[in-house]
All heavy atoms as TSV, in Angstrom:
chain	resi	resn	atom	element	x	y	z
A	1	MET	N	N	73.235	-9.471	12.829
A	1	MET	CA	C	71.814	-9.721	12.576
A	1	MET	C	C	71.501	-11.206	12.326
A	1	MET	O	O	70.649	-11.748	12.886
A	1	MET	CB	C	71.323	-8.864	11.397
A	1	MET	CG	C	69.915	-9.000	10.993
A	1	MET	SD	S	68.922	-8.093	12.159
A	1	MET	CE	C	67.379	-8.167	11.395
A	2	ILE	N	N	72.289	-11.738	11.463
A	2	ILE	CA	C	72.126	-13.245	11.083
A	2	ILE	C	C	72.447	-14.091	12.319
A	2	ILE	O	O	71.634	-15.001	12.635
A	2	ILE	CB	C	72.953	-13.565	9.893
A	2	ILE	CG1	C	72.273	-12.987	8.611
A	2	ILE	CG2	C	72.930	-15.147	9.731
A	2	ILE	CD1	C	73.040	-13.256	7.348
A	3	PRO	N	N	73.504	-13.880	13.040
A	3	PRO	CA	C	73.737	-14.721	14.215
A	3	PRO	C	C	72.594	-14.670	15.214
A	3	PRO	O	O	72.266	-15.684	15.893
A	3	PRO	CB	C	75.036	-14.152	14.839
A	3	PRO	CG	C	75.756	-13.583	13.716
A	3	PRO	CD	C	74.654	-12.980	12.804
A	4	LEU	N	N	71.940	-13.515	15.340
A	4	LEU	CA	C	70.778	-13.411	16.283
A	4	LEU	C	C	69.607	-14.222	15.703
A	4	LEU	O	O	68.899	-14.892	16.509
A	4	LEU	CB	C	70.379	-11.970	16.494
A	4	LEU	CG	C	71.411	-11.069	17.196
A	4	LEU	CD1	C	70.875	-9.659	17.164
A	4	LEU	CD2	C	71.589	-11.580	18.569
A	5	HIS	N	N	69.484	-14.251	14.430
A	5	HIS	CA	C	68.370	-14.934	13.829
A	5	HIS	C	C	68.561	-16.451	13.935
A	5	HIS	O	O	67.566	-17.275	14.162
A	5	HIS	CB	C	68.244	-14.544	12.342
A	5	HIS	CG	C	67.215	-15.380	11.590
A	5	HIS	ND1	N	65.883	-15.227	11.767
A	5	HIS	CD2	C	67.324	-16.351	10.674
A	5	HIS	CE1	C	65.165	-16.018	11.029
A	5	HIS	NE2	N	66.082	-16.781	10.338
A	6	LEU	N	N	69.797	-16.905	13.794
A	6	LEU	CA	C	70.027	-18.358	13.853
A	6	LEU	C	C	70.053	-18.877	15.333
A	6	LEU	O	O	69.986	-20.071	15.569
A	6	LEU	CB	C	71.432	-18.623	13.244
A	6	LEU	CG	C	71.516	-18.396	11.752
A	6	LEU	CD1	C	72.969	-18.683	11.292
A	6	LEU	CD2	C	70.549	-19.311	10.995
A	7	GLY	N	N	70.056	-17.973	16.239
A	7	GLY	CA	C	70.130	-18.438	17.641
A	7	GLY	C	C	71.537	-18.715	18.119
A	7	GLY	O	O	72.532	-18.197	17.565
A	8	SER	N	N	71.664	-19.510	19.138
A	8	SER	CA	C	72.989	-19.768	19.668
A	8	SER	C	C	73.535	-21.047	19.064
A	8	SER	O	O	73.422	-22.139	19.594
A	8	SER	CB	C	72.893	-19.922	21.228
A	8	SER	OG	O	71.965	-20.973	21.559
A	9	LEU	N	N	74.170	-20.867	17.849
A	9	LEU	CA	C	74.775	-21.982	17.182
A	9	LEU	C	C	76.298	-21.913	17.405
A	9	LEU	O	O	76.847	-20.807	17.504
A	9	LEU	CB	C	74.415	-21.970	15.724
A	9	LEU	CG	C	73.049	-22.166	15.302
A	9	LEU	CD1	C	72.874	-22.049	13.751
A	9	LEU	CD2	C	72.468	-23.512	15.706
A	10	HIS	N	N	76.915	-23.017	17.408
A	10	HIS	CA	C	78.405	-23.023	17.465
A	10	HIS	C	C	78.881	-22.571	16.085
A	10	HIS	O	O	78.227	-22.640	15.095
A	10	HIS	CB	C	78.893	-24.441	17.773
A	10	HIS	CG	C	78.689	-24.861	19.237
A	10	HIS	ND1	N	77.488	-25.345	19.612
A	10	HIS	CD2	C	79.446	-24.747	20.259
A	10	HIS	CE1	C	77.542	-25.678	20.902
A	10	HIS	NE2	N	78.717	-25.282	21.365
A	11	PRO	N	N	80.140	-22.071	16.016
A	11	PRO	CA	C	80.670	-21.639	14.721
A	11	PRO	C	C	80.695	-22.703	13.656
A	11	PRO	O	O	80.284	-22.469	12.486
A	11	PRO	CB	C	82.102	-21.267	15.005
A	11	PRO	CG	C	82.117	-20.943	16.528
A	11	PRO	CD	C	81.043	-21.813	17.108
A	12	TYR	N	N	80.908	-23.993	13.981
A	12	TYR	CA	C	80.866	-25.062	12.968
A	12	TYR	C	C	79.462	-25.286	12.533
A	12	TYR	O	O	79.165	-25.616	11.363
A	12	TYR	CB	C	81.495	-26.332	13.435
A	12	TYR	CG	C	80.717	-27.073	14.504
A	12	TYR	CD1	C	79.792	-28.080	14.106
A	12	TYR	CD2	C	80.941	-26.887	15.807
A	12	TYR	CE1	C	79.063	-28.803	15.064
A	12	TYR	CE2	C	80.204	-27.613	16.796
A	12	TYR	CZ	C	79.312	-28.564	16.369
A	12	TYR	OH	O	78.620	-29.272	17.247
A	13	GLU	N	N	78.454	-25.120	13.433
A	13	GLU	CA	C	77.056	-25.265	13.020
A	13	GLU	C	C	76.588	-24.076	12.118
A	13	GLU	O	O	75.862	-24.349	11.171
A	13	GLU	CB	C	76.162	-25.249	14.299
A	13	GLU	CG	C	76.336	-26.517	15.133
A	13	GLU	CD	C	75.537	-26.408	16.463
A	13	GLU	OE1	O	75.386	-25.244	16.977
A	13	GLU	OE2	O	75.107	-27.483	16.907
A	14	GLN	N	N	77.106	-22.901	12.376
A	14	GLN	CA	C	76.791	-21.793	11.457
A	14	GLN	C	C	77.431	-22.055	10.072
A	14	GLN	O	O	76.793	-21.842	9.122
A	14	GLN	CB	C	77.324	-20.494	12.031
A	14	GLN	CG	C	76.578	-20.011	13.213
A	14	GLN	CD	C	77.094	-18.618	13.752
A	14	GLN	OE1	O	78.103	-18.172	13.309
A	14	GLN	NE2	N	76.344	-18.061	14.641
A	15	ALA	N	N	78.677	-22.545	10.040
A	15	ALA	CA	C	79.323	-22.865	8.813
A	15	ALA	C	C	78.539	-23.900	7.956
A	15	ALA	O	O	78.335	-23.867	6.789
A	15	ALA	CB	C	80.775	-23.314	9.022
A	16	LEU	N	N	78.053	-24.921	8.709
A	16	LEU	CA	C	77.282	-26.020	8.093
A	16	LEU	C	C	75.924	-25.447	7.524
A	16	LEU	O	O	75.494	-25.847	6.500
A	16	LEU	CB	C	77.031	-27.166	9.074
A	16	LEU	CG	C	78.170	-28.054	9.412
A	16	LEU	CD1	C	77.813	-29.034	10.468
A	16	LEU	CD2	C	78.658	-28.814	8.095
A	17	THR	N	N	75.346	-24.580	8.320
A	17	THR	CA	C	74.091	-23.980	7.901
A	17	THR	C	C	74.264	-23.160	6.632
A	17	THR	O	O	73.503	-23.243	5.722
A	17	THR	CB	C	73.461	-23.127	9.035
A	17	THR	OG1	O	73.295	-23.921	10.184
A	17	THR	CG2	C	72.153	-22.518	8.622
A	18	PHE	N	N	75.286	-22.292	6.625
A	18	PHE	CA	C	75.576	-21.512	5.459
A	18	PHE	C	C	75.996	-22.439	4.221
A	18	PHE	O	O	75.616	-22.131	3.157
A	18	PHE	CB	C	76.667	-20.523	5.706
A	18	PHE	CG	C	76.188	-19.365	6.594
A	18	PHE	CD1	C	76.924	-19.006	7.721
A	18	PHE	CD2	C	75.046	-18.696	6.318
A	18	PHE	CE1	C	76.514	-17.978	8.560
A	18	PHE	CE2	C	74.554	-17.656	7.092
A	18	PHE	CZ	C	75.299	-17.331	8.229
A	19	GLY	N	N	76.686	-23.439	4.540
A	19	GLY	CA	C	77.089	-24.431	3.468
A	19	GLY	C	C	75.854	-25.070	2.883
A	19	GLY	O	O	75.776	-25.221	1.615
A	20	LEU	N	N	74.957	-25.485	3.652
A	20	LEU	CA	C	73.696	-26.118	3.201
A	20	LEU	C	C	72.817	-25.110	2.451
A	20	LEU	O	O	72.167	-25.449	1.457
A	20	LEU	CB	C	72.936	-26.693	4.301
A	20	LEU	CG	C	73.439	-28.049	4.878
A	20	LEU	CD1	C	72.736	-28.435	6.116
A	20	LEU	CD2	C	73.469	-29.125	3.869
A	21	ALA	N	N	72.854	-23.859	2.847
A	21	ALA	CA	C	72.033	-22.814	2.255
A	21	ALA	C	C	72.564	-22.348	0.963
A	21	ALA	O	O	71.826	-22.216	-0.087
A	21	ALA	CB	C	71.873	-21.609	3.188
A	22	PHE	N	N	73.897	-22.128	0.831
A	22	PHE	CA	C	74.478	-21.554	-0.376
A	22	PHE	C	C	75.329	-22.504	-1.193
A	22	PHE	O	O	75.673	-22.218	-2.376
A	22	PHE	CB	C	75.336	-20.329	0.008
A	22	PHE	CG	C	74.501	-19.255	0.636
A	22	PHE	CD1	C	74.697	-18.963	1.991
A	22	PHE	CD2	C	73.539	-18.568	-0.019
A	22	PHE	CE1	C	73.944	-17.969	2.632
A	22	PHE	CE2	C	72.848	-17.595	0.590
A	22	PHE	CZ	C	73.051	-17.283	1.902
A	23	GLY	N	N	75.703	-23.660	-0.640
A	23	GLY	CA	C	76.514	-24.615	-1.304
A	23	GLY	C	C	75.954	-25.049	-2.668
A	23	GLY	O	O	76.688	-25.124	-3.699
A	24	PRO	N	N	74.727	-25.464	-2.721
A	24	PRO	CA	C	74.136	-25.945	-4.013
A	24	PRO	C	C	74.241	-24.889	-5.092
A	24	PRO	O	O	74.507	-25.211	-6.247
A	24	PRO	CB	C	72.707	-26.304	-3.684
A	24	PRO	CG	C	72.776	-26.641	-2.229
A	24	PRO	CD	C	73.732	-25.731	-1.619
A	25	PHE	N	N	74.055	-23.591	-4.755
A	25	PHE	CA	C	74.084	-22.551	-5.787
A	25	PHE	C	C	75.514	-22.404	-6.218
A	25	PHE	O	O	75.770	-22.123	-7.439
A	25	PHE	CB	C	73.591	-21.292	-5.182
A	25	PHE	CG	C	72.137	-21.366	-4.865
A	25	PHE	CD1	C	71.703	-21.417	-3.531
A	25	PHE	CD2	C	71.173	-21.428	-5.832
A	25	PHE	CE1	C	70.386	-21.524	-3.187
A	25	PHE	CE2	C	69.815	-21.477	-5.531
A	25	PHE	CZ	C	69.403	-21.521	-4.173
A	26	LEU	N	N	76.559	-22.530	-5.330
A	26	LEU	CA	C	77.915	-22.389	-5.770
A	26	LEU	C	C	78.332	-23.530	-6.693
A	26	LEU	O	O	78.990	-23.373	-7.591
A	26	LEU	CB	C	78.805	-22.359	-4.495
A	26	LEU	CG	C	78.696	-21.123	-3.604
A	26	LEU	CD1	C	79.488	-21.265	-2.365
A	26	LEU	CD2	C	79.013	-19.898	-4.337
A	27	VAL	N	N	77.866	-24.794	-6.323
A	27	VAL	CA	C	78.152	-25.911	-7.082
A	27	VAL	C	C	77.521	-25.748	-8.488
A	27	VAL	O	O	78.201	-26.072	-9.523
A	27	VAL	CB	C	77.698	-27.249	-6.470
A	27	VAL	CG1	C	77.795	-28.400	-7.360
A	27	VAL	CG2	C	78.451	-27.509	-5.199
A	28	LEU	N	N	76.273	-25.268	-8.521
A	28	LEU	CA	C	75.623	-25.028	-9.799
A	28	LEU	C	C	76.318	-24.027	-10.681
A	28	LEU	O	O	76.502	-24.212	-11.893
A	28	LEU	CB	C	74.168	-24.638	-9.568
A	28	LEU	CG	C	73.329	-24.336	-10.789
A	28	LEU	CD1	C	73.200	-25.616	-11.627
A	28	LEU	CD2	C	71.947	-23.808	-10.404
A	29	ALA	N	N	76.789	-22.981	-10.068
A	29	ALA	CA	C	77.565	-21.945	-10.778
A	29	ALA	C	C	78.850	-22.505	-11.385
A	29	ALA	O	O	79.167	-22.247	-12.546
A	29	ALA	CB	C	77.905	-20.785	-9.864
A	30	VAL	N	N	79.536	-23.339	-10.597
A	30	VAL	CA	C	80.775	-23.964	-11.144
A	30	VAL	C	C	80.500	-24.891	-12.278
A	30	VAL	O	O	81.170	-24.923	-13.297
A	30	VAL	CB	C	81.516	-24.738	-9.985
A	30	VAL	CG1	C	82.581	-25.589	-10.547
A	30	VAL	CG2	C	82.019	-23.753	-8.931
A	31	VAL	N	N	79.453	-25.682	-12.194
A	31	VAL	CA	C	79.084	-26.629	-13.168
A	31	VAL	C	C	78.681	-25.891	-14.535
A	31	VAL	O	O	79.106	-26.345	-15.583
A	31	VAL	CB	C	77.934	-27.554	-12.791
A	31	VAL	CG1	C	77.340	-28.323	-13.945
A	31	VAL	CG2	C	78.329	-28.468	-11.661
A	32	ILE	N	N	77.928	-24.820	-14.360
A	32	ILE	CA	C	77.533	-24.073	-15.565
A	32	ILE	C	C	78.772	-23.419	-16.202
A	32	ILE	O	O	78.936	-23.471	-17.462
A	32	ILE	CB	C	76.542	-22.932	-15.148
A	32	ILE	CG1	C	75.211	-23.613	-14.801
A	32	ILE	CG2	C	76.424	-21.887	-16.254
A	32	ILE	CD1	C	74.183	-22.652	-14.212
A	33	ALA	N	N	79.708	-22.871	-15.370
A	33	ALA	CA	C	80.922	-22.295	-15.979
A	33	ALA	C	C	81.780	-23.333	-16.636
A	33	ALA	O	O	82.296	-23.077	-17.824
A	33	ALA	CB	C	81.752	-21.627	-14.875
A	34	VAL	N	N	81.928	-24.492	-16.144
A	34	VAL	CA	C	82.684	-25.578	-16.757
A	34	VAL	C	C	82.111	-26.055	-18.106
A	34	VAL	O	O	82.755	-26.172	-19.058
A	34	VAL	CB	C	82.976	-26.736	-15.780
A	34	VAL	CG1	C	83.508	-27.931	-16.427
A	34	VAL	CG2	C	83.822	-26.285	-14.611
A	35	ARG	N	N	80.778	-26.215	-18.042
A	35	ARG	CA	C	80.019	-26.669	-19.258
A	35	ARG	C	C	80.103	-25.663	-20.347
A	35	ARG	O	O	80.246	-25.989	-21.522
A	35	ARG	CB	C	78.636	-27.060	-18.958
A	35	ARG	CG	C	78.452	-28.230	-18.058
A	35	ARG	CD	C	79.026	-29.505	-18.689
A	35	ARG	NE	N	78.347	-29.719	-19.997
A	35	ARG	CZ	C	78.777	-30.565	-20.888
A	35	ARG	NH1	N	79.865	-31.230	-20.664
A	35	ARG	NH2	N	78.095	-30.674	-22.024
A	36	ARG	N	N	79.963	-24.359	-20.009
A	36	ARG	CA	C	80.026	-23.302	-21.087
A	36	ARG	C	C	81.374	-23.237	-21.624
A	36	ARG	O	O	81.571	-23.089	-22.858
A	36	ARG	CB	C	79.643	-21.981	-20.455
A	36	ARG	CG	C	78.179	-21.814	-20.228
A	36	ARG	CD	C	77.840	-20.403	-19.772
A	36	ARG	NE	N	76.374	-20.294	-19.578
A	36	ARG	CZ	C	75.824	-19.301	-19.048
A	36	ARG	NH1	N	76.468	-18.224	-18.704
A	36	ARG	NH2	N	74.477	-19.234	-18.931
A	37	ARG	N	N	82.410	-23.385	-20.795
A	37	ARG	CA	C	83.833	-23.411	-21.352
A	37	ARG	C	C	84.023	-24.606	-22.237
A	37	ARG	O	O	84.675	-24.445	-23.291
A	37	ARG	CB	C	84.827	-23.451	-20.168
A	37	ARG	CG	C	86.252	-23.283	-20.607
A	37	ARG	CD	C	87.150	-23.193	-19.434
A	37	ARG	NE	N	86.920	-21.986	-18.707
A	37	ARG	CZ	C	87.428	-21.703	-17.559
A	37	ARG	NH1	N	88.178	-22.585	-16.895
A	37	ARG	NH2	N	87.176	-20.564	-16.962
A	38	ALA	N	N	83.563	-25.750	-21.842
A	38	ALA	CA	C	83.702	-26.971	-22.686
A	38	ALA	C	C	82.948	-26.774	-24.008
A	38	ALA	O	O	83.458	-27.168	-25.117
A	38	ALA	CB	C	83.190	-28.152	-21.954
A	39	ASP	N	N	81.745	-26.240	-23.914
A	39	ASP	CA	C	80.968	-25.953	-25.174
A	39	ASP	C	C	81.617	-25.003	-26.113
A	39	ASP	O	O	81.652	-25.144	-27.311
A	39	ASP	CB	C	79.520	-25.544	-24.856
A	39	ASP	CG	C	78.739	-26.615	-24.223
A	39	ASP	OD1	O	79.074	-27.851	-24.330
A	39	ASP	OD2	O	77.649	-26.314	-23.638
A	40	ALA	N	N	82.196	-23.916	-25.609
A	40	ALA	CA	C	82.851	-22.914	-26.340
A	40	ALA	C	C	84.099	-23.527	-27.008
A	40	ALA	O	O	84.426	-23.251	-28.185
A	40	ALA	CB	C	83.240	-21.711	-25.518
A	41	ALA	N	N	84.846	-24.415	-26.255
A	41	ALA	CA	C	86.036	-25.006	-26.867
A	41	ALA	C	C	85.651	-25.950	-27.974
A	41	ALA	O	O	86.313	-26.062	-28.994
A	41	ALA	CB	C	86.803	-25.724	-25.769
A	42	ARG	N	N	84.565	-26.733	-27.757
A	42	ARG	CA	C	84.080	-27.673	-28.795
A	42	ARG	C	C	83.620	-26.897	-30.057
A	42	ARG	O	O	83.977	-27.354	-31.148
A	42	ARG	CB	C	82.934	-28.455	-28.213
A	42	ARG	CG	C	82.569	-29.597	-29.158
A	42	ARG	CD	C	81.538	-30.606	-28.508
A	42	ARG	NE	N	81.732	-30.685	-27.095
A	42	ARG	CZ	C	80.716	-30.545	-26.233
A	42	ARG	NH1	N	79.573	-30.278	-26.580
A	42	ARG	NH2	N	80.961	-30.674	-24.930
A	43	GLU	N	N	82.945	-25.786	-29.841
A	43	GLU	CA	C	82.583	-24.966	-31.001
A	43	GLU	C	C	83.748	-24.411	-31.733
A	43	GLU	O	O	83.714	-24.352	-32.969
A	43	GLU	CB	C	81.565	-23.933	-30.609
A	43	GLU	CG	C	80.216	-24.439	-30.201
A	43	GLU	CD	C	79.294	-23.319	-29.730
A	43	GLU	OE1	O	79.691	-22.138	-29.817
A	43	GLU	OE2	O	78.219	-23.632	-29.186
A	44	ALA	N	N	84.726	-23.953	-30.991
A	44	ALA	CA	C	85.890	-23.336	-31.576
A	44	ALA	C	C	86.636	-24.449	-32.421
A	44	ALA	O	O	87.169	-24.206	-33.465
A	44	ALA	CB	C	86.821	-22.751	-30.539
A	45	ALA	N	N	86.736	-25.611	-31.858
A	45	ALA	CA	C	87.430	-26.755	-32.489
A	45	ALA	C	C	86.664	-27.110	-33.768
A	45	ALA	O	O	87.276	-27.412	-34.798
A	45	ALA	CB	C	87.586	-27.943	-31.573
A	46	ALA	N	N	85.361	-27.161	-33.686
A	46	ALA	CA	C	84.584	-27.511	-34.923
A	46	ALA	C	C	84.713	-26.439	-35.957
A	46	ALA	O	O	84.813	-26.738	-37.153
A	46	ALA	CB	C	83.094	-27.622	-34.490
A	47	GLU	N	N	84.758	-25.206	-35.575
A	47	GLU	CA	C	84.888	-24.058	-36.560
A	47	GLU	C	C	86.291	-24.176	-37.162
A	47	GLU	O	O	86.484	-23.955	-38.354
A	47	GLU	CB	C	84.717	-22.711	-35.852
A	47	GLU	CG	C	84.748	-21.591	-36.784
A	47	GLU	CD	C	84.409	-20.294	-36.126
A	47	GLU	OE1	O	83.506	-20.293	-35.291
A	47	GLU	OE2	O	85.110	-19.278	-36.438
A	48	HIS	N	N	87.304	-24.464	-36.312
A	48	HIS	CA	C	88.688	-24.585	-36.827
A	48	HIS	C	C	88.740	-25.744	-37.822
A	48	HIS	O	O	89.314	-25.643	-38.907
A	48	HIS	CB	C	89.642	-24.853	-35.702
A	48	HIS	CG	C	91.072	-24.997	-36.069
A	48	HIS	ND1	N	91.846	-23.929	-36.548
A	48	HIS	CD2	C	91.848	-26.134	-36.139
A	48	HIS	CE1	C	92.986	-24.431	-36.900
A	48	HIS	NE2	N	93.040	-25.747	-36.656
A	49	GLU	N	N	88.101	-26.890	-37.515
A	49	GLU	CA	C	88.139	-28.077	-38.426
A	49	GLU	C	C	87.403	-27.707	-39.711
A	49	GLU	O	O	87.825	-28.132	-40.799
A	49	GLU	CB	C	87.455	-29.294	-37.715
A	49	GLU	CG	C	88.340	-29.859	-36.675
A	49	GLU	CD	C	89.561	-30.576	-37.262
A	49	GLU	OE1	O	89.418	-31.107	-38.385
A	49	GLU	OE2	O	90.600	-30.484	-36.616
A	50	GLU	N	N	86.307	-26.954	-39.621
A	50	GLU	CA	C	85.532	-26.588	-40.779
A	50	GLU	C	C	86.346	-25.762	-41.720
A	50	GLU	O	O	86.232	-25.961	-42.985
A	50	GLU	CB	C	84.310	-25.863	-40.370
A	50	GLU	CG	C	83.378	-25.419	-41.463
A	50	GLU	CD	C	82.180	-24.670	-40.923
A	50	GLU	OE1	O	81.467	-25.224	-40.082
A	50	GLU	OE2	O	81.941	-23.551	-41.333
A	51	HIS	N	N	87.164	-24.944	-41.237
A	51	HIS	CA	C	88.001	-23.985	-42.090
A	51	HIS	C	C	89.345	-24.576	-42.485
A	51	HIS	O	O	89.937	-24.010	-43.442
A	51	HIS	CB	C	88.124	-22.680	-41.367
A	51	HIS	CG	C	86.931	-21.911	-41.192
A	51	HIS	ND1	N	86.194	-21.372	-42.218
A	51	HIS	CD2	C	86.204	-21.556	-40.144
A	51	HIS	CE1	C	85.132	-20.755	-41.790
A	51	HIS	NE2	N	85.095	-20.849	-40.475
A	52	HIS	N	N	89.769	-25.643	-41.839
A	52	HIS	CA	C	91.060	-26.139	-42.159
A	52	HIS	C	C	91.123	-27.596	-42.490
A	52	HIS	O	O	92.071	-28.274	-42.192
A	52	HIS	CB	C	92.021	-25.858	-40.938
A	52	HIS	CG	C	92.245	-24.410	-40.745
A	52	HIS	ND1	N	91.442	-23.698	-39.837
A	52	HIS	CD2	C	93.142	-23.584	-41.202
A	52	HIS	CE1	C	91.890	-22.455	-39.824
A	52	HIS	NE2	N	92.942	-22.290	-40.684
A	53	VAL	N	N	90.087	-28.119	-43.085
A	53	VAL	CA	C	89.985	-29.517	-43.429
A	53	VAL	C	C	90.891	-29.642	-44.759
A	53	VAL	O	O	90.632	-28.966	-45.725
A	53	VAL	CB	C	88.543	-30.033	-43.699
A	53	VAL	CG1	C	88.557	-31.418	-44.225
A	53	VAL	CG2	C	87.810	-29.951	-42.395
A	54	PRO	N	N	91.825	-30.617	-44.778
A	54	PRO	CA	C	92.639	-30.694	-45.993
A	54	PRO	C	C	91.893	-31.072	-47.255
A	54	PRO	O	O	92.175	-30.556	-48.332
A	54	PRO	CB	C	93.633	-31.786	-45.670
A	54	PRO	CG	C	93.604	-31.999	-44.220
A	54	PRO	CD	C	92.274	-31.437	-43.763
A	55	GLY	N	N	90.852	-31.869	-47.139
A	55	GLY	CA	C	90.114	-32.239	-48.349
A	55	GLY	C	C	88.809	-31.545	-48.479
A	55	GLY	O	O	87.982	-31.925	-49.252
A	56	GLY	N	N	88.642	-30.381	-47.805
A	56	GLY	CA	C	87.448	-29.721	-47.829
A	56	GLY	C	C	87.287	-28.808	-49.058
A	56	GLY	O	O	88.145	-28.770	-49.942
A	57	PRO	N	N	86.151	-28.129	-49.251
A	57	PRO	CA	C	85.867	-27.289	-50.403
A	57	PRO	C	C	86.929	-26.221	-50.624
A	57	PRO	O	O	87.331	-25.941	-51.791
A	57	PRO	CB	C	84.468	-26.728	-50.134
A	57	PRO	CG	C	83.930	-27.366	-48.915
A	57	PRO	CD	C	85.067	-28.132	-48.249
A	58	ALA	N	N	87.388	-25.620	-49.591
A	58	ALA	CA	C	88.381	-24.541	-49.757
A	58	ALA	C	C	89.701	-25.113	-50.347
A	58	ALA	O	O	90.329	-24.482	-51.161
A	58	ALA	CB	C	88.720	-23.854	-48.376
A	59	ALA	N	N	90.085	-26.317	-49.961
A	59	ALA	CA	C	91.295	-26.909	-50.510
A	59	ALA	C	C	91.111	-27.297	-51.942
A	59	ALA	O	O	92.011	-27.134	-52.749
A	59	ALA	CB	C	91.674	-28.167	-49.663
A	60	GLU	N	N	89.881	-27.745	-52.266
A	60	GLU	CA	C	89.595	-28.062	-53.675
A	60	GLU	C	C	89.651	-26.858	-54.583
A	60	GLU	O	O	90.222	-26.852	-55.645
A	60	GLU	CB	C	88.292	-28.767	-53.842
A	60	GLU	CG	C	88.263	-30.112	-53.181
A	60	GLU	CD	C	86.814	-30.759	-53.236
A	60	GLU	OE1	O	85.945	-30.164	-53.920
A	60	GLU	OE2	O	86.595	-31.759	-52.558
A	61	ARG	N	N	89.109	-25.739	-54.098
A	61	ARG	CA	C	89.184	-24.477	-54.851
A	61	ARG	C	C	90.611	-24.014	-55.007
A	61	ARG	O	O	91.026	-23.596	-56.119
A	61	ARG	CB	C	88.329	-23.423	-54.191
A	61	ARG	CG	C	86.833	-23.598	-54.333
A	61	ARG	CD	C	86.111	-22.366	-53.914
A	61	ARG	NE	N	86.339	-21.993	-52.517
A	61	ARG	CZ	C	85.602	-22.377	-51.509
A	61	ARG	NH1	N	84.547	-23.129	-51.710
A	61	ARG	NH2	N	85.870	-22.058	-50.306
A	62	ALA	N	N	91.429	-24.139	-53.971
A	62	ALA	CA	C	92.832	-23.688	-54.039
A	62	ALA	C	C	93.581	-24.563	-55.003
A	62	ALA	O	O	94.418	-24.123	-55.791
A	62	ALA	CB	C	93.455	-23.697	-52.690
A	63	HIS	N	N	93.304	-25.890	-54.961
A	63	HIS	CA	C	94.005	-26.807	-55.814
A	63	HIS	C	C	93.577	-26.541	-57.268
A	63	HIS	O	O	94.478	-26.546	-58.193
A	63	HIS	CB	C	93.685	-28.262	-55.441
A	63	HIS	CG	C	94.300	-29.290	-56.280
A	63	HIS	ND1	N	95.700	-29.449	-56.260
A	63	HIS	CD2	C	93.822	-30.183	-57.167
A	63	HIS	CE1	C	96.000	-30.384	-57.158
A	63	HIS	NE2	N	94.878	-30.866	-57.723
A	64	SER	N	N	92.352	-26.300	-57.575
A	64	SER	CA	C	91.923	-26.079	-58.938
A	64	SER	C	C	92.464	-24.749	-59.500
A	64	SER	O	O	92.715	-24.624	-60.680
A	64	SER	CB	C	90.425	-26.095	-59.035
A	64	SER	OG	O	89.852	-25.089	-58.341
A	65	ALA	N	N	92.706	-23.777	-58.632
A	65	ALA	CA	C	93.274	-22.491	-59.141
A	65	ALA	C	C	94.748	-22.603	-59.363
A	65	ALA	O	O	95.251	-21.912	-60.305
A	65	ALA	CB	C	92.978	-21.431	-58.089
A	66	ASP	N	N	95.438	-23.501	-58.694
A	66	ASP	CA	C	96.898	-23.620	-58.886
A	66	ASP	C	C	97.282	-24.432	-60.117
A	66	ASP	O	O	98.245	-24.204	-60.800
A	66	ASP	CB	C	97.534	-24.249	-57.656
A	66	ASP	CG	C	97.482	-23.310	-56.432
A	66	ASP	OD1	O	97.290	-22.116	-56.620
A	66	ASP	OD2	O	97.640	-23.834	-55.333
A	67	SER	N	N	96.494	-25.447	-60.323
A	67	SER	CA	C	96.857	-26.328	-61.453
A	67	SER	C	C	95.937	-26.164	-62.686
A	67	SER	O	O	94.764	-25.916	-62.535
A	67	SER	CB	C	96.715	-27.772	-60.993
A	67	SER	OG	O	95.391	-28.118	-60.696
A	68	PRO	N	N	96.555	-26.241	-63.827
A	68	PRO	CA	C	95.707	-26.112	-65.021
A	68	PRO	C	C	94.794	-27.335	-65.205
A	68	PRO	O	O	95.047	-28.449	-64.720
A	68	PRO	CB	C	96.723	-26.083	-66.151
A	68	PRO	CG	C	97.934	-26.717	-65.628
A	68	PRO	CD	C	97.955	-26.480	-64.121
A	69	GLY	N	N	93.673	-27.075	-65.747
A	69	GLY	CA	C	92.680	-28.117	-65.886
A	69	GLY	C	C	93.051	-29.134	-66.991
A	69	GLY	O	O	94.135	-28.954	-67.645
A	70	PRO	N	N	92.237	-30.021	-67.259
A	70	PRO	CA	C	92.530	-31.002	-68.346
A	70	PRO	C	C	92.492	-30.417	-69.717
A	70	PRO	O	O	93.106	-30.924	-70.710
A	70	PRO	CB	C	91.461	-32.071	-68.277
A	70	PRO	CG	C	90.385	-31.466	-67.354
A	70	PRO	CD	C	90.994	-30.337	-66.588
A	71	ASP	N	N	92.014	-29.172	-69.938
A	71	ASP	CA	C	91.915	-28.534	-71.141
A	71	ASP	C	C	93.227	-27.895	-71.570
A	71	ASP	O	O	93.517	-27.775	-72.764
A	71	ASP	CB	C	90.837	-27.388	-71.183
A	71	ASP	CG	C	89.467	-27.954	-70.815
A	71	ASP	OD1	O	89.287	-29.182	-70.823
A	71	ASP	OD2	O	88.579	-27.103	-70.559
A	72	ALA	N	N	94.001	-27.513	-70.560
A	72	ALA	CA	C	95.288	-26.774	-70.865
A	72	ALA	C	C	96.373	-27.753	-71.359
A	72	ALA	O	O	96.643	-28.765	-70.705
A	72	ALA	CB	C	95.747	-26.056	-69.606
A	73	SER	N	N	96.963	-27.459	-72.466
A	73	SER	CA	C	97.983	-28.278	-73.013
A	73	SER	C	C	99.075	-27.418	-73.640
A	73	SER	O	O	98.883	-26.484	-74.193
A	73	SER	CB	C	97.517	-29.273	-74.111
A	73	SER	OG	O	96.646	-30.155	-73.552
C-alpha cells in the first residue's frame, strides 16, 4: 500500500523518505530516554549522599548516642 502511495521511488529514496518521516521521532525518543536515565541517576546519587554524609545529622545522632555527654563523669 505505501509503495503505491509513494509512487515509483528507488529503494534508497524510500529509505530516505522513511528516515525523514520517522527519524526525528526516533532521535527524540532516544534523547528522552537518556535524559531520564541521567536524571534518575542524579536523584539516586543525591539521595545516597543525603543518607550517607559523614558529618550529617544522622552521624551526629549516632555519635551523641555512643559517647557520654559532658555531664557524665
